[in-house]
All heavy atoms as TSV, in Angstrom:
chain	resi	resn	atom	element	x	y	z
A	1	LEU	N	N	0.814	-1.188	0.000
A	1	LEU	CA	C	0.000	0.000	0.000
A	1	LEU	C	C	0.862	1.257	0.000
A	1	LEU	O	O	0.470	2.267	-0.586
A	1	LEU	CB	C	-0.941	-0.004	1.194
A	1	LEU	CG	C	-2.034	-1.076	1.191
A	1	LEU	CD1	C	-2.806	-1.031	2.490
A	1	LEU	CD2	C	-2.936	-0.939	0.022
A	2	GLU	N	N	2.012	1.186	0.653
A	2	GLU	CA	C	2.892	2.351	0.681
A	2	GLU	C	C	3.354	2.715	-0.725
A	2	GLU	O	O	3.529	3.885	-1.035
A	2	GLU	CB	C	4.085	2.088	1.590
A	2	GLU	CG	C	3.712	2.027	3.051
A	2	GLU	CD	C	4.889	1.638	3.928
A	2	GLU	OE1	O	5.981	1.360	3.385
A	2	GLU	OE2	O	4.703	1.618	5.150
A	3	ALA	N	N	3.548	1.714	-1.588
A	3	ALA	CA	C	4.000	1.977	-2.952
A	3	ALA	C	C	2.978	2.800	-3.725
A	3	ALA	O	O	3.341	3.562	-4.624
A	3	ALA	CB	C	4.259	0.656	-3.682
A	4	PHE	N	N	1.716	2.678	-3.382
A	4	PHE	CA	C	0.659	3.447	-4.044
A	4	PHE	C	C	0.302	4.715	-3.267
A	4	PHE	O	O	-0.678	5.370	-3.558
A	4	PHE	CB	C	-0.596	2.584	-4.207
A	4	PHE	CG	C	-0.395	1.423	-5.119
A	4	PHE	CD1	C	-0.351	0.138	-4.623
A	4	PHE	CD2	C	-0.237	1.607	-6.482
A	4	PHE	CE1	C	-0.158	-0.952	-5.454
A	4	PHE	CE2	C	-0.052	0.527	-7.327
A	4	PHE	CZ	C	-0.003	-0.756	-6.819
A	5	LYS	N	N	1.124	5.021	-2.261
A	5	LYS	CA	C	0.923	6.201	-1.409
A	5	LYS	C	C	-0.442	6.191	-0.720
A	5	LYS	O	O	-1.093	7.224	-0.571
A	5	LYS	CB	C	1.120	7.472	-2.217
A	5	LYS	CG	C	2.472	7.522	-2.910
A	5	LYS	CD	C	3.045	8.892	-2.882
A	5	LYS	CE	C	4.325	9.013	-3.653
A	5	LYS	NZ	N	5.383	8.135	-3.362
A	6	LEU	N	N	-0.856	4.987	-0.322
A	6	LEU	CA	C	-2.087	4.829	0.434
A	6	LEU	C	C	-1.737	4.655	1.910
A	6	LEU	O	O	-0.709	4.061	2.236
A	6	LEU	CB	C	-2.876	3.615	-0.051
A	6	LEU	CG	C	-3.389	3.691	-1.487
A	6	LEU	CD1	C	-3.985	2.365	-1.901
A	6	LEU	CD2	C	-4.426	4.794	-1.603
A	7	PRO	N	N	-2.567	5.170	2.788
A	7	PRO	CA	C	-2.254	5.015	4.218
A	7	PRO	C	C	-2.316	3.550	4.640
A	7	PRO	O	O	-3.182	2.800	4.204
A	7	PRO	CB	C	-3.339	5.834	4.916
A	7	PRO	CG	C	-4.445	5.943	3.929
A	7	PRO	CD	C	-3.816	5.877	2.565
A	8	VAL	N	N	-1.378	3.168	5.463
A	8	VAL	CA	C	-1.326	1.801	5.969
A	8	VAL	C	C	-2.003	1.793	7.330
A	8	VAL	O	O	-1.561	2.453	8.259
A	8	VAL	CB	C	0.129	1.298	6.078
A	8	VAL	CG1	C	0.158	-0.104	6.646
A	8	VAL	CG2	C	0.806	1.360	4.726
A	9	ARG	N	N	-3.093	1.072	7.432
A	9	ARG	CA	C	-3.811	0.947	8.697
A	9	ARG	C	C	-3.253	-0.225	9.475
A	9	ARG	O	O	-2.594	-1.091	8.915
A	9	ARG	CB	C	-5.296	0.736	8.440
A	9	ARG	CG	C	-5.947	1.914	7.799
A	9	ARG	CD	C	-7.455	1.680	7.649
A	9	ARG	NE	N	-7.880	2.383	6.455
A	9	ARG	CZ	C	-8.488	1.848	5.434
A	9	ARG	NH1	N	-8.779	0.579	5.445
A	9	ARG	NH2	N	-8.815	2.564	4.393
A	10	SER	N	N	-3.548	-0.252	10.744
A	10	SER	CA	C	-3.125	-1.392	11.545
A	10	SER	C	C	-3.806	-2.653	11.003
A	10	SER	O	O	-4.884	-2.605	10.432
A	10	SER	CB	C	-3.482	-1.190	13.012
A	10	SER	OG	O	-4.872	-1.105	13.165
A	11	THR	N	N	-3.154	-3.759	11.212
A	11	THR	CA	C	-3.660	-5.030	10.712
A	11	THR	C	C	-4.981	-5.372	11.398
A	11	THR	O	O	-5.073	-5.352	12.620
A	11	THR	CB	C	-2.645	-6.155	10.994
A	11	THR	OG1	O	-1.394	-5.776	10.447
A	11	THR	CG2	C	-3.093	-7.462	10.393
A	12	PRO	N	N	-6.014	-5.672	10.625
A	12	PRO	CA	C	-7.294	-6.039	11.239
A	12	PRO	C	C	-7.189	-7.391	11.945
A	12	PRO	O	O	-6.367	-8.233	11.590
A	12	PRO	CB	C	-8.253	-6.115	10.054
A	12	PRO	CG	C	-7.388	-6.355	8.878
A	12	PRO	CD	C	-6.062	-5.707	9.175
A	13	SER	N	N	-8.002	-7.571	12.920
A	13	SER	CA	C	-8.026	-8.820	13.666
A	13	SER	C	C	-8.526	-9.946	12.765
A	13	SER	O	O	-9.494	-9.790	12.039
A	13	SER	CB	C	-8.945	-8.683	14.871
A	13	SER	OG	O	-9.077	-9.924	15.518
A	14	ARG	N	N	-7.845	-11.074	12.845
A	14	ARG	CA	C	-8.292	-12.246	12.085
A	14	ARG	C	C	-8.830	-13.264	13.073
A	14	ARG	O	O	-8.337	-14.361	13.204
A	14	ARG	CB	C	-7.136	-12.803	11.262
A	14	ARG	CG	C	-6.640	-11.810	10.237
A	14	ARG	CD	C	-5.656	-12.388	9.271
A	14	ARG	NE	N	-4.577	-13.117	9.908
A	14	ARG	CZ	C	-3.843	-14.040	9.270
A	14	ARG	NH1	N	-4.088	-14.331	8.012
A	14	ARG	NH2	N	-2.877	-14.650	9.903
A	15	ARG	N	N	-9.858	-12.828	13.812
A	15	ARG	CA	C	-10.465	-13.645	14.857
A	15	ARG	C	C	-11.973	-13.621	14.671
A	15	ARG	O	O	-12.549	-12.605	14.318
A	15	ARG	CB	C	-10.116	-13.047	16.215
A	15	ARG	CG	C	-10.562	-13.862	17.379
A	15	ARG	CD	C	-10.079	-13.221	18.678
A	15	ARG	NE	N	-10.126	-14.109	19.800
A	15	ARG	CZ	C	-11.223	-14.571	20.363
A	15	ARG	NH1	N	-12.391	-14.225	19.905
A	15	ARG	NH2	N	-11.163	-15.384	21.394
A	16	ALA	N	N	-12.574	-14.765	14.910
A	16	ALA	CA	C	-14.039	-14.844	14.795
A	16	ALA	C	C	-14.582	-15.794	15.851
A	16	ALA	O	O	-13.921	-16.760	16.236
A	16	ALA	CB	C	-14.438	-15.330	13.414
A	17	GLU	N	N	-15.789	-15.495	16.303
A	17	GLU	CA	C	-16.513	-16.357	17.239
A	17	GLU	C	C	-17.929	-16.539	16.728
A	17	GLU	O	O	-18.548	-15.575	16.283
A	17	GLU	CB	C	-16.565	-15.727	18.626
A	17	GLU	CG	C	-15.232	-15.617	19.299
A	17	GLU	CD	C	-15.355	-15.038	20.699
A	17	GLU	OE1	O	-16.391	-15.286	21.354
A	17	GLU	OE2	O	-14.426	-14.349	21.103
A	18	VAL	N	N	-18.410	-17.762	16.794
A	18	VAL	CA	C	-19.769	-18.059	16.368
A	18	VAL	C	C	-20.365	-19.057	17.352
A	18	VAL	O	O	-19.689	-19.988	17.792
A	18	VAL	CB	C	-19.800	-18.656	14.939
A	18	VAL	CG1	C	-21.204	-19.056	14.551
A	18	VAL	CG2	C	-19.217	-17.695	13.945
A	19	SER	N	N	-21.619	-18.857	17.671
A	19	SER	CA	C	-22.344	-19.782	18.532
A	19	SER	C	C	-23.670	-20.106	17.858
A	19	SER	O	O	-24.311	-19.221	17.292
A	19	SER	CB	C	-22.582	-19.147	19.898
A	19	SER	OG	O	-23.299	-20.028	20.713
A	20	ARG	N	N	-24.052	-21.364	17.930
A	20	ARG	CA	C	-25.320	-21.777	17.323
A	20	ARG	C	C	-26.051	-22.699	18.288
A	20	ARG	O	O	-25.505	-23.704	18.744
A	20	ARG	CB	C	-25.074	-22.493	16.001
A	20	ARG	CG	C	-26.365	-22.963	15.353
A	20	ARG	CD	C	-26.115	-23.487	13.965
A	20	ARG	NE	N	-27.285	-24.149	13.461
A	20	ARG	CZ	C	-28.179	-23.592	12.660
A	20	ARG	NH1	N	-28.014	-22.350	12.277
A	20	ARG	NH2	N	-29.223	-24.262	12.228
A	21	ASP	N	N	-27.272	-22.337	18.588
A	21	ASP	CA	C	-28.114	-23.138	19.469
A	21	ASP	C	C	-29.326	-23.626	18.690
A	21	ASP	O	O	-29.987	-22.839	18.010
A	21	ASP	CB	C	-28.603	-22.304	20.653
A	21	ASP	CG	C	-27.462	-21.878	21.553
A	21	ASP	OD1	O	-26.514	-22.654	21.716
A	21	ASP	OD2	O	-27.531	-20.759	22.097
A	22	THR	N	N	-29.582	-24.916	18.786
A	22	THR	CA	C	-30.806	-25.488	18.224
A	22	THR	C	C	-31.489	-26.270	19.337
A	22	THR	O	O	-30.999	-26.307	20.470
A	22	THR	CB	C	-30.507	-26.427	17.041
A	22	THR	OG1	O	-29.812	-27.569	17.524
A	22	THR	CG2	C	-29.696	-25.739	15.954
A	23	LYS	N	N	-32.588	-26.916	19.026
A	23	LYS	CA	C	-33.266	-27.728	20.026
A	23	LYS	C	C	-32.414	-28.920	20.448
A	23	LYS	O	O	-32.511	-29.398	21.568
A	23	LYS	CB	C	-34.600	-28.235	19.487
A	23	LYS	CG	C	-35.610	-27.138	19.266
A	23	LYS	CD	C	-36.884	-27.704	18.678
A	23	LYS	CE	C	-37.859	-26.594	18.363
A	23	LYS	NZ	N	-39.081	-27.103	17.721
A	24	GLU	N	N	-31.556	-29.410	19.533
A	24	GLU	CA	C	-30.770	-30.620	19.802
A	24	GLU	C	C	-29.345	-30.338	20.263
A	24	GLU	O	O	-28.776	-31.144	20.998
A	24	GLU	CB	C	-30.701	-31.499	18.547
A	24	GLU	CG	C	-32.026	-32.052	18.093
A	24	GLU	CD	C	-32.791	-31.057	17.227
A	24	GLU	OE1	O	-32.175	-30.107	16.716
A	24	GLU	OE2	O	-34.016	-31.235	17.079
A	25	THR	N	N	-28.745	-29.261	19.802
A	25	THR	CA	C	-27.318	-29.047	20.068
A	25	THR	C	C	-27.006	-27.590	20.379
A	25	THR	O	O	-27.755	-26.683	20.049
A	25	THR	CB	C	-26.450	-29.452	18.860
A	25	THR	OG1	O	-26.838	-28.673	17.743
A	25	THR	CG2	C	-26.565	-30.911	18.531
A	26	ARG	N	N	-25.835	-27.419	20.991
A	26	ARG	CA	C	-25.257	-26.090	21.179
A	26	ARG	C	C	-23.806	-26.186	20.734
A	26	ARG	O	O	-23.046	-27.015	21.242
A	26	ARG	CB	C	-25.319	-25.652	22.634
A	26	ARG	CG	C	-24.705	-24.290	22.835
A	26	ARG	CD	C	-24.842	-23.790	24.260
A	26	ARG	NE	N	-24.411	-22.411	24.347
A	26	ARG	CZ	C	-23.149	-22.015	24.372
A	26	ARG	NH1	N	-22.179	-22.906	24.321
A	26	ARG	NH2	N	-22.842	-20.734	24.446
A	27	ILE	N	N	-23.425	-25.364	19.777
A	27	ILE	CA	C	-22.067	-25.379	19.243
A	27	ILE	C	C	-21.497	-23.977	19.366
A	27	ILE	O	O	-22.138	-22.999	18.983
A	27	ILE	CB	C	-22.049	-25.831	17.764
A	27	ILE	CG1	C	-22.631	-27.234	17.653
A	27	ILE	CG2	C	-20.630	-25.783	17.205
A	27	ILE	CD1	C	-22.871	-27.688	16.233
A	28	ALA	N	N	-20.292	-23.880	19.904
A	28	ALA	CA	C	-19.605	-22.603	20.022
A	28	ALA	C	C	-18.185	-22.790	19.504
A	28	ALA	O	O	-17.500	-23.752	19.864
A	28	ALA	CB	C	-19.578	-22.132	21.465
A	29	VAL	N	N	-17.730	-21.872	18.654
A	29	VAL	CA	C	-16.384	-21.953	18.096
A	29	VAL	C	C	-15.750	-20.573	18.076
A	29	VAL	O	O	-16.422	-19.571	17.851
A	29	VAL	CB	C	-16.391	-22.578	16.670
A	29	VAL	CG1	C	-17.163	-21.719	15.700
A	29	VAL	CG2	C	-14.987	-22.838	16.174
A	30	ALA	N	N	-14.445	-20.540	18.348
A	30	ALA	CA	C	-13.649	-19.320	18.244
A	30	ALA	C	C	-12.364	-19.687	17.510
A	30	ALA	O	O	-11.692	-20.663	17.863
A	30	ALA	CB	C	-13.333	-18.751	19.619
A	31	VAL	N	N	-12.039	-18.920	16.495
A	31	VAL	CA	C	-10.830	-19.147	15.698
A	31	VAL	C	C	-10.023	-17.858	15.688
A	31	VAL	O	O	-10.564	-16.783	15.464
A	31	VAL	CB	C	-11.186	-19.548	14.243
A	31	VAL	CG1	C	-9.934	-19.704	13.410
A	31	VAL	CG2	C	-11.996	-20.819	14.229
A	32	ASP	N	N	-8.724	-17.981	15.956
A	32	ASP	CA	C	-7.814	-16.839	15.895
A	32	ASP	C	C	-6.628	-17.243	15.023
A	32	ASP	O	O	-5.810	-18.073	15.421
A	32	ASP	CB	C	-7.340	-16.445	17.287
A	32	ASP	CG	C	-6.563	-15.140	17.300
A	32	ASP	OD1	O	-6.082	-14.715	16.220
A	32	ASP	OD2	O	-6.448	-14.537	18.381
A	33	LEU	N	N	-6.560	-16.674	13.833
A	33	LEU	CA	C	-5.520	-17.060	12.878
A	33	LEU	C	C	-4.159	-16.473	13.206
A	33	LEU	O	O	-3.157	-16.871	12.605
A	33	LEU	CB	C	-5.932	-16.634	11.465
A	33	LEU	CG	C	-7.210	-17.292	10.943
A	33	LEU	CD1	C	-7.525	-16.749	9.555
A	33	LEU	CD2	C	-7.086	-18.800	10.927
A	34	ASP	N	N	-4.094	-15.537	14.155
A	34	ASP	CA	C	-2.829	-14.889	14.495
A	34	ASP	C	C	-2.189	-15.447	15.755
A	34	ASP	O	O	-1.164	-14.944	16.196
A	34	ASP	CB	C	-3.052	-13.382	14.649
A	34	ASP	CG	C	-3.493	-12.759	13.338
A	34	ASP	OD1	O	-2.942	-13.135	12.284
A	34	ASP	OD2	O	-4.405	-11.913	13.363
A	35	ARG	N	N	-2.768	-16.482	16.337
A	35	ARG	CA	C	-2.209	-17.125	17.529
A	35	ARG	C	C	-2.200	-18.633	17.317
A	35	ARG	O	O	-3.074	-19.174	16.672
A	35	ARG	CB	C	-3.053	-16.803	18.756
A	35	ARG	CG	C	-3.065	-15.332	19.100
A	35	ARG	CD	C	-3.934	-15.048	20.288
A	35	ARG	NE	N	-3.463	-15.809	21.445
A	35	ARG	CZ	C	-4.143	-15.912	22.576
A	35	ARG	NH1	N	-5.307	-15.325	22.696
A	35	ARG	NH2	N	-3.670	-16.597	23.579
A	36	ALA	N	N	-1.214	-19.291	17.895
A	36	ALA	CA	C	-1.128	-20.756	17.782
A	36	ALA	C	C	-1.793	-21.458	18.960
A	36	ALA	O	O	-2.100	-22.644	18.885
A	36	ALA	CB	C	0.331	-21.187	17.686
A	37	GLU	N	N	-2.002	-20.779	20.038
A	37	GLU	CA	C	-2.601	-21.343	21.240
A	37	GLU	C	C	-3.691	-20.410	21.713
A	37	GLU	O	O	-3.629	-19.216	21.440
A	37	GLU	CB	C	-1.547	-21.485	22.347
A	37	GLU	CG	C	-0.423	-22.456	22.010
A	37	GLU	CD	C	-0.823	-23.905	22.157
A	37	GLU	OE1	O	-1.716	-24.189	22.980
A	37	GLU	OE2	O	-0.264	-24.746	21.456
A	38	PRO	N	N	-4.666	-20.858	22.431
A	38	PRO	CA	C	-4.940	-22.219	22.885
A	38	PRO	C	C	-5.721	-23.016	21.856
A	38	PRO	O	O	-6.315	-22.457	20.936
A	38	PRO	CB	C	-5.791	-21.986	24.127
A	38	PRO	CG	C	-6.537	-20.730	23.840
A	38	PRO	CD	C	-5.597	-19.896	23.015
A	39	ARG	N	N	-5.690	-24.315	22.049
A	39	ARG	CA	C	-6.513	-25.222	21.247
A	39	ARG	C	C	-7.260	-26.116	22.228
A	39	ARG	O	O	-6.652	-26.889	22.951
A	39	ARG	CB	C	-5.638	-26.078	20.326
A	39	ARG	CG	C	-4.937	-25.297	19.256
A	39	ARG	CD	C	-4.182	-26.204	18.291
A	39	ARG	NE	N	-3.538	-27.343	18.890
A	39	ARG	CZ	C	-2.282	-27.361	19.344
A	39	ARG	NH1	N	-1.542	-26.281	19.276
A	39	ARG	NH2	N	-1.785	-28.459	19.862
A	40	ARG	N	N	-8.558	-25.967	22.284
A	40	ARG	CA	C	-9.409	-26.826	23.115
A	40	ARG	C	C	-10.597	-27.242	22.263
A	40	ARG	O	O	-11.392	-26.413	21.846
A	40	ARG	CB	C	-9.887	-26.079	24.358
A	40	ARG	CG	C	-8.828	-25.941	25.427
A	40	ARG	CD	C	-9.399	-25.413	26.721
A	40	ARG	NE	N	-10.065	-24.134	26.554
A	40	ARG	CZ	C	-9.488	-22.948	26.718
A	40	ARG	NH1	N	-8.218	-22.882	27.034
A	40	ARG	NH2	N	-10.173	-21.841	26.548
A	41	ILE	N	N	-10.689	-28.545	22.024
A	41	ILE	CA	C	-11.723	-29.053	21.131
A	41	ILE	C	C	-12.472	-30.169	21.849
A	41	ILE	O	O	-11.865	-31.124	22.330
A	41	ILE	CB	C	-11.105	-29.567	19.816
A	41	ILE	CG1	C	-10.398	-28.408	19.137
A	41	ILE	CG2	C	-12.153	-30.179	18.913
A	41	ILE	CD1	C	-9.245	-28.779	18.297
A	42	ASP	N	N	-13.780	-30.021	21.932
A	42	ASP	CA	C	-14.616	-31.028	22.582
A	42	ASP	C	C	-15.897	-31.181	21.774
A	42	ASP	O	O	-16.868	-30.468	21.976
A	42	ASP	CB	C	-14.932	-30.615	24.014
A	42	ASP	CG	C	-15.785	-31.647	24.723
A	42	ASP	OD1	O	-15.815	-32.819	24.274
A	42	ASP	OD2	O	-16.431	-31.286	25.716
A	43	THR	N	N	-15.869	-32.115	20.822
A	43	THR	CA	C	-17.040	-32.360	19.985
A	43	THR	C	C	-17.864	-33.529	20.494
A	43	THR	O	O	-18.981	-33.733	20.037
A	43	THR	CB	C	-16.632	-32.674	18.531
A	43	THR	OG1	O	-15.883	-33.887	18.509
A	43	THR	CG2	C	-15.835	-31.539	17.927
A	44	GLY	N	N	-17.272	-34.322	21.380
A	44	GLY	CA	C	-17.934	-35.542	21.821
A	44	GLY	C	C	-17.521	-36.747	21.004
A	44	GLY	O	O	-17.902	-37.868	21.306
A	45	VAL	N	N	-16.733	-36.536	19.959
A	45	VAL	CA	C	-16.222	-37.615	19.109
A	45	VAL	C	C	-14.693	-37.517	19.140
A	45	VAL	O	O	-14.107	-36.594	18.562
A	45	VAL	CB	C	-16.740	-37.497	17.655
A	45	VAL	CG1	C	-16.216	-38.638	16.806
A	45	VAL	CG2	C	-18.258	-37.451	17.627
A	46	ALA	N	N	-14.055	-38.443	19.853
A	46	ALA	CA	C	-12.623	-38.359	20.116
A	46	ALA	C	C	-11.772	-38.255	18.845
A	46	ALA	O	O	-10.832	-37.461	18.782
A	46	ALA	CB	C	-12.176	-39.557	20.946
A	47	PHE	N	N	-12.074	-39.052	17.842
A	47	PHE	CA	C	-11.275	-39.010	16.618
A	47	PHE	C	C	-11.404	-37.651	15.920
A	47	PHE	O	O	-10.420	-37.091	15.445
A	47	PHE	CB	C	-11.695	-40.132	15.657
A	47	PHE	CG	C	-10.902	-40.134	14.378
A	47	PHE	CD1	C	-9.582	-40.556	14.371
A	47	PHE	CD2	C	-11.460	-39.693	13.192
A	47	PHE	CE1	C	-8.838	-40.548	13.204
A	47	PHE	CE2	C	-10.732	-39.676	12.017
A	47	PHE	CZ	C	-9.412	-40.109	12.024
A	48	PHE	N	N	-12.609	-37.095	15.887
A	48	PHE	CA	C	-12.842	-35.785	15.280
A	48	PHE	C	C	-12.098	-34.704	16.075
A	48	PHE	O	O	-11.486	-33.807	15.488
A	48	PHE	CB	C	-14.341	-35.512	15.222
A	48	PHE	CG	C	-14.728	-34.365	14.338
A	48	PHE	CD1	C	-14.160	-34.173	13.093
A	48	PHE	CD2	C	-15.690	-33.461	14.761
A	48	PHE	CE1	C	-14.531	-33.116	12.277
A	48	PHE	CE2	C	-16.074	-32.395	13.962
A	48	PHE	CZ	C	-15.485	-32.222	12.719
A	49	ASP	N	N	-12.122	-34.814	17.419
A	49	ASP	CA	C	-11.363	-33.879	18.258
A	49	ASP	C	C	-9.884	-33.903	17.877
A	49	ASP	O	O	-9.248	-32.859	17.720
A	49	ASP	CB	C	-11.499	-34.237	19.736
A	49	ASP	CG	C	-12.892	-34.054	20.283
A	49	ASP	OD1	O	-13.738	-33.430	19.601
A	49	ASP	OD2	O	-13.141	-34.537	21.399
A	50	HIS	N	N	-9.344	-35.098	17.750
A	50	HIS	CA	C	-7.927	-35.257	17.404
A	50	HIS	C	C	-7.614	-34.656	16.034
A	50	HIS	O	O	-6.626	-33.936	15.874
A	50	HIS	CB	C	-7.548	-36.741	17.426
A	50	HIS	CG	C	-6.204	-37.021	16.847
A	50	HIS	ND1	N	-5.032	-36.651	17.474
A	50	HIS	CD2	C	-5.844	-37.604	15.679
A	50	HIS	CE1	C	-4.009	-37.004	16.712
A	50	HIS	NE2	N	-4.477	-37.593	15.617
A	51	MET	N	N	-8.447	-34.940	15.057
A	51	MET	CA	C	-8.187	-34.439	13.706
A	51	MET	C	C	-8.270	-32.909	13.648
A	51	MET	O	O	-7.431	-32.254	13.024
A	51	MET	CB	C	-9.149	-35.069	12.695
A	51	MET	CG	C	-8.965	-36.567	12.552
A	51	MET	SD	S	-7.265	-37.069	12.167
A	51	MET	CE	C	-7.099	-36.404	10.529
A	52	LEU	N	N	-9.260	-32.317	14.303
A	52	LEU	CA	C	-9.367	-30.862	14.331
A	52	LEU	C	C	-8.190	-30.233	15.068
A	52	LEU	O	O	-7.670	-29.188	14.664
A	52	LEU	CB	C	-10.688	-30.433	14.960
A	52	LEU	CG	C	-11.923	-30.696	14.114
A	52	LEU	CD1	C	-13.183	-30.397	14.916
A	52	LEU	CD2	C	-11.896	-29.873	12.843
A	53	ASP	N	N	-7.750	-30.875	16.155
A	53	ASP	CA	C	-6.583	-30.376	16.880
A	53	ASP	C	C	-5.342	-30.398	15.988
A	53	ASP	O	O	-4.554	-29.453	15.997
A	53	ASP	CB	C	-6.347	-31.208	18.134
A	53	ASP	CG	C	-5.157	-30.693	18.910
A	53	ASP	OD1	O	-5.224	-29.553	19.413
A	53	ASP	OD2	O	-4.147	-31.426	18.999
A	54	GLN	N	N	-5.179	-31.451	15.207
A	54	GLN	CA	C	-4.021	-31.539	14.321
A	54	GLN	C	C	-4.067	-30.486	13.218
A	54	GLN	O	O	-3.047	-29.904	12.862
A	54	GLN	CB	C	-3.917	-32.948	13.719
A	54	GLN	CG	C	-3.562	-34.003	14.746
A	54	GLN	CD	C	-2.257	-33.683	15.441
A	54	GLN	OE1	O	-1.203	-33.613	14.817
A	54	GLN	NE2	N	-2.325	-33.447	16.731
A	55	VAL	N	N	-5.235	-30.235	12.677
A	55	VAL	CA	C	-5.374	-29.188	11.650
A	55	VAL	C	C	-4.966	-27.841	12.234
A	55	VAL	O	O	-4.207	-27.089	11.628
A	55	VAL	CB	C	-6.820	-29.149	11.091
A	55	VAL	CG1	C	-7.046	-27.905	10.256
A	55	VAL	CG2	C	-7.106	-30.394	10.282
A	56	ALA	N	N	-5.459	-27.536	13.445
A	56	ALA	CA	C	-5.126	-26.258	14.074
A	56	ALA	C	C	-3.644	-26.187	14.442
A	56	ALA	O	O	-2.990	-25.159	14.230
A	56	ALA	CB	C	-5.995	-26.037	15.305
A	57	ALA	N	N	-3.106	-27.273	14.980
A	57	ALA	CA	C	-1.697	-27.284	15.389
A	57	ALA	C	C	-0.776	-27.083	14.197
A	57	ALA	O	O	0.135	-26.253	14.227
A	57	ALA	CB	C	-1.364	-28.596	16.101
A	58	HIS	N	N	-0.990	-27.834	13.139
A	58	HIS	CA	C	-0.127	-27.735	11.963
A	58	HIS	C	C	-0.429	-26.485	11.142
A	58	HIS	O	O	0.434	-26.007	10.417
A	58	HIS	CB	C	-0.242	-29.002	11.113
A	58	HIS	CG	C	0.339	-30.187	11.795
A	58	HIS	ND1	N	1.687	-30.415	11.861
A	58	HIS	CD2	C	-0.252	-31.201	12.473
A	58	HIS	CE1	C	1.913	-31.519	12.541
A	58	HIS	NE2	N	0.737	-32.020	12.924
A	59	GLY	N	N	-1.634	-25.956	11.279
A	59	GLY	CA	C	-1.987	-24.707	10.597
A	59	GLY	C	C	-1.528	-23.483	11.373
A	59	GLY	O	O	-1.519	-22.376	10.843
A	60	GLY	N	N	-1.161	-23.673	12.640
A	60	GLY	CA	C	-0.645	-22.583	13.456
A	60	GLY	C	C	-1.709	-21.587	13.897
A	60	GLY	O	O	-1.426	-20.401	14.025
A	61	PHE	N	N	-2.928	-22.062	14.144
A	61	PHE	CA	C	-3.965	-21.144	14.601
A	61	PHE	C	C	-4.663	-21.689	15.844
A	61	PHE	O	O	-4.617	-22.873	16.137
A	61	PHE	CB	C	-4.985	-20.832	13.504
A	61	PHE	CG	C	-5.750	-22.007	12.977
A	61	PHE	CD1	C	-6.942	-22.387	13.557
A	61	PHE	CD2	C	-5.284	-22.710	11.880
A	61	PHE	CE1	C	-7.660	-23.465	13.055
A	61	PHE	CE2	C	-5.992	-23.782	11.366
A	61	PHE	CZ	C	-7.178	-24.166	11.958
A	62	SER	N	N	-5.268	-20.775	16.587
A	62	SER	CA	C	-5.994	-21.118	17.801
A	62	SER	C	C	-7.405	-21.565	17.448
A	62	SER	O	O	-8.062	-20.946	16.621
A	62	SER	CB	C	-6.051	-19.894	18.717
A	62	SER	OG	O	-6.914	-20.121	19.800
A	63	LEU	N	N	-7.862	-22.624	18.106
A	63	LEU	CA	C	-9.210	-23.133	17.858
A	63	LEU	C	C	-9.826	-23.555	19.178
A	63	LEU	O	O	-9.267	-24.394	19.888
A	63	LEU	CB	C	-9.162	-24.333	16.898
A	63	LEU	CG	C	-10.480	-25.029	16.592
A	63	LEU	CD1	C	-11.448	-24.066	15.920
A	63	LEU	CD2	C	-10.247	-26.244	15.708
A	64	LEU	N	N	-10.947	-22.948	19.506
A	64	LEU	CA	C	-11.732	-23.331	20.670
A	64	LEU	C	C	-13.086	-23.795	20.156
A	64	LEU	O	O	-13.771	-23.034	19.486
A	64	LEU	CB	C	-11.909	-22.144	21.615
A	64	LEU	CG	C	-10.617	-21.494	22.118
A	64	LEU	CD1	C	-10.934	-20.247	22.906
A	64	LEU	CD2	C	-9.811	-22.469	22.937
A	65	LEU	N	N	-13.451	-25.035	20.454
A	65	LEU	CA	C	-14.689	-25.593	19.932
A	65	LEU	C	C	-15.364	-26.433	21.005
A	65	LEU	O	O	-14.726	-27.266	21.641
A	65	LEU	CB	C	-14.396	-26.477	18.709
A	65	LEU	CG	C	-15.555	-27.234	18.096
A	65	LEU	CD1	C	-16.601	-26.280	17.547
A	65	LEU	CD2	C	-15.055	-28.165	17.017
A	66	SER	N	N	-16.643	-26.182	21.191
A	66	SER	CA	C	-17.418	-26.943	22.159
A	66	SER	C	C	-18.746	-27.337	21.519
A	66	SER	O	O	-19.427	-26.493	20.941
A	66	SER	CB	C	-17.673	-26.091	23.410
A	66	SER	OG	O	-18.534	-26.770	24.286
A	67	CYS	N	N	-19.092	-28.611	21.637
A	67	CYS	CA	C	-20.360	-29.113	21.114
A	67	CYS	C	C	-21.056	-29.883	22.231
A	67	CYS	O	O	-20.469	-30.768	22.840
A	67	CYS	CB	C	-20.124	-30.073	19.945
A	67	CYS	SG	S	-19.237	-29.361	18.573
A	68	ASP	N	N	-22.299	-29.537	22.493
A	68	ASP	CA	C	-23.100	-30.214	23.504
A	68	ASP	C	C	-24.400	-30.668	22.883
A	68	ASP	O	O	-24.937	-29.980	22.009
A	68	ASP	CB	C	-23.419	-29.279	24.670
A	68	ASP	CG	C	-22.179	-28.867	25.440
A	68	ASP	OD1	O	-21.338	-29.744	25.689
A	68	ASP	OD2	O	-22.078	-27.684	25.792
A	69	GLY	N	N	-24.885	-31.809	23.346
A	69	GLY	CA	C	-26.180	-32.281	22.856
A	69	GLY	C	C	-26.039	-33.461	21.931
A	69	GLY	O	O	-25.144	-34.288	22.075
A	70	ASP	N	N	-26.924	-33.553	20.955
A	70	ASP	CA	C	-26.965	-34.660	20.001
A	70	ASP	C	C	-25.896	-34.440	18.922
A	70	ASP	O	O	-26.164	-33.884	17.880
A	70	ASP	CB	C	-28.351	-34.743	19.367
A	70	ASP	CG	C	-28.503	-35.949	18.477
A	70	ASP	OD1	O	-27.606	-36.819	18.478
A	70	ASP	OD2	O	-29.515	-36.021	17.769
A	71	VAL	N	N	-24.674	-34.896	19.197
A	71	VAL	CA	C	-23.564	-34.672	18.273
A	71	VAL	C	C	-23.339	-35.850	17.322
A	71	VAL	O	O	-22.489	-35.790	16.453
A	71	VAL	CB	C	-22.256	-34.356	19.025
A	71	VAL	CG1	C	-22.401	-33.041	19.752
A	71	VAL	CG2	C	-21.881	-35.460	19.989
A	72	HIS	N	N	-24.076	-36.922	17.511
A	72	HIS	CA	C	-23.900	-38.075	16.624
A	72	HIS	C	C	-24.847	-37.930	15.479
A	72	HIS	O	O	-25.082	-38.564	14.639
A	72	HIS	CB	C	-24.109	-39.377	17.382
A	72	HIS	CG	C	-23.109	-39.549	18.479
A	72	HIS	ND1	N	-21.782	-39.744	18.259
A	72	HIS	CD2	C	-23.257	-39.518	19.827
A	72	HIS	CE1	C	-21.138	-39.841	19.399
A	72	HIS	NE2	N	-22.019	-39.712	20.366
């Protein structure tokens, strides 16, 4: 942007949080692409927890995920 003589603003946050509640489930997720930690994943399915943790770990981003209710 400096090459085009445009003002350089501070870097916007690359973080998002979403929560979804239905009659059967409650899902909450927070992703921060600028941090590697923390990673806490609880979907109720151990293999899925492991795979999501590995994606976040190797991708270098923070992932907080909680799923309650009918997750199967």
